[in-house]
N, C-alpha and C positions, 0 to 999 in steps of 0.2 A: 504494500500500500504506500502511496505517496506520503511522505512525512508531513506535507502541508494539507493533507486531506483531513476533513472533519467528519468522515463517514461514521454514522451511528451516534454522534455526539448530540446531546440535548442542550440547547443554548437559549437562555432567557434574555430578552432584550427589553429593557425599560424604555419608555418613550418610543415604543416600537412602531407607532403609526405616523411619526413625523418623517421628514425628508431623510435625515441620516439614519433613523431607525429602520426604515423600509429598505434603504440602499444597503445597509449592513446585512439585513435579513436576506436580501437577494444574493449577496456575495457568499454568505455562510451556507445558505441552502444549495447554492451552486457547487459547493465543496462537500456536500453530503450531510450537513448538519440538519437536524430537525429543530426549527426555531419556534420559540414561544414569544409572542408579542404581547407586551403588557402596557396598558395605558388607561386613560379615563374612558375613552370611547372610540369607536371606529366603524367604518362601513366595510365589513369583511367582503362584501361583494365587489369592492373596488380593488382588492388585492390582486397582484399579478399571478399568473398561473403557477409560477415557480413556488409560490407560497400556499398552494392549495392544501398542503399537509401541515401548515402552521397551526400551533395551538394558540387560540385567541383568548386573552384574558382582559376583560374590560371592566369599567366601574371601579377602578383602583386609584386610591389617593396615596401615593408613596410617601407623603409627608407624615402619614399615620402608620405607626409600626404594625398595628393589627391588620390594617389593610394590606400592607406589604407582605406580611406572613400569609395572609389569605391567598395572595397571588401566587406565591411560591408553592404553597400546599396544593393549590389547584393544578399547577403545572405538573407537579410530581404525581398527583392522582391520575391525571390524564395521559401522561407520557411514560410514567414508570421511573422517573429519576430526574437528575439535573447534573450536568457536567460543567457548565460555565454560565457566567452572568456578565452581561455587557450593560453598564449603566449609562444610557444615553439621555435619559430624562433630565431636562434642565431648561433654563431660560436665560435671556439676555435683557439687560436694562442699561440705557445710557443716561447718566444723570451726574451732574457735577456735585461736588460736596457742598459748595456754597449755596446752590439753588435747590438741592435735593432734600431728601428726608431720611431719617434713620430707619424708617419703616422699609425703605427699599433695600437697605443692607440686610435686614431680617428676612425679607422676602427672597433675596438672592441666596442667602444661606439655606433657607428652607428648601428651595427648589433645586439647588445645585449641589448641596452637601447632604442634607437630611434625607433626601430621596435615595441617594447612593448608600448612605449609612444604613437606613432601614432595610433596603433590598438586600444588601450584603449580609447583615445580621440574620435576616430571615433565611438566607441560602446557605449559611455556613455549615449546618449539619449535613446537608446533602453534598456540598462540595468537598467536605473533609472525609466523606464516607469511603472514598476510593482514591487511588493515586491519580494525579493529573487534573485536579480541579483548577478552574481559571476564573479570575475576575479582571475585567478591563473597564476602567473609568474614562469617560470623555472629559478631559480637562480643557485647557485653552492656553494658547501661547501667552495671552495676557496675564496668566498666573505668574509669569516670570518678571514682567514689568508692566505696570498699569500706565495708561495714558489718560488724557483729559476725559472726564466723564465715565471712566472705566473703573472707578474705585470699588464700588459695591460688587460688581461682576468679577473683577480680578481678584478681590479678596476672597470671594466665595470659591473661585477656582483654585486659589492658592491653598485654601483649607482642604479642598478635595485632594490635592497632592499630598498634604500631610496625612490625611486619612489613608491614602494609597500606601504611603511608606509605612505607617504604623501597622496596618493590616498585613502588609507583606511580611513584616518581621514576626507578627503573631502566628502566621500560617506557614512559614517556610519549612518547618519541620513536620507539617502535615501533608506536604506535597502539593500545596495550593499556591499558585502564583497570583500576584496582584500587581497590575501595571496600569499606567495611564498614557493616553495619547494626547498631544497638545496641538490641535489644529490652529491655523491662523484664521483665515476666512474660508468658510465652506461655501461652495457654489450651490446655493439654494434659491428658490423663487423669492423667498422673503428677503434674503440678503440683496438680491438684484433689485428688488423694489426700493429697499432702503438706500442703496448706493448705485443709482442708475448710471452714473458717469464713470464708474470703475471699469477696469479691464478685467472682465470675468475670467479670461483665459489664464490669469495668474493665480486664481484661487484654487483651493483644494476640491477636487471632485469627490462627492460623497462615496462613490464606489472605490476610489483610491484609498480613502480613509478606512473604508470597510475591509480592504485587502490587508492593511496594516493590522487591523483588529484580528482578522482571520489568522494572520501569522502568530500573533500573541496567544491565540487559543490553540495553536497547533503543537504537536510534539517537538518541533524544532525550537520552540521558545521555552522549553522546560527549565533552562538555566537562567532565565530572565525574570527577575521579580523586584518590585520596588522602583521600577524605572519610570521616567517621564520622557516620552519619546516625541520630539517635535515633528509635526507633519505640516509643513509650511507652504508647499507648492512653490510659487515664485513671489510670494509676498515679502 
């Protein structure tokens, strides 16, 4: 078997119905994984044919620990297990410190850190049950250096990196790796609307980021844990 194959692996993707979540799901399914898409809601009829076999879990609020546990339990019940978790769920907010609100900082922490924390805690028992468990968190290049208006968002993504590192240390002797990818700007419809004058060709394609995630889930990445991998395109 190709060492980059994910044949037979069950992978949960939070934020699974957004642009990056679906792109990642397509990449993973194309490499043999069975994906479970987790989110608030979705039109399963609009999913591509490649995801016909996906496990769909909706009505989930990942900022609530009990709801996150319900999602993981549902996946395990329907699929028979869980091998990996990809924490895509998150949000972005541009707001200067001077004109902004402390509430934005709390909101960014909740949606970008707490969701990953709750989902990861809920999945730990399953991921630790056998060798080769994986967690991949979607960070951001802004976690390394914030710009104007990026304070709350960058701080939340920096906190996600510390969560990644801490959890990697906790789990390294259980055979579970925990890593983060740090994209610059992902080429999505919403980003194009927000930055219409930009050169979209310089941005990171969602499928390209999905391929990096697929590598981190593969056997070839078994010796990588606690890493923060920049995926910057030509930004």
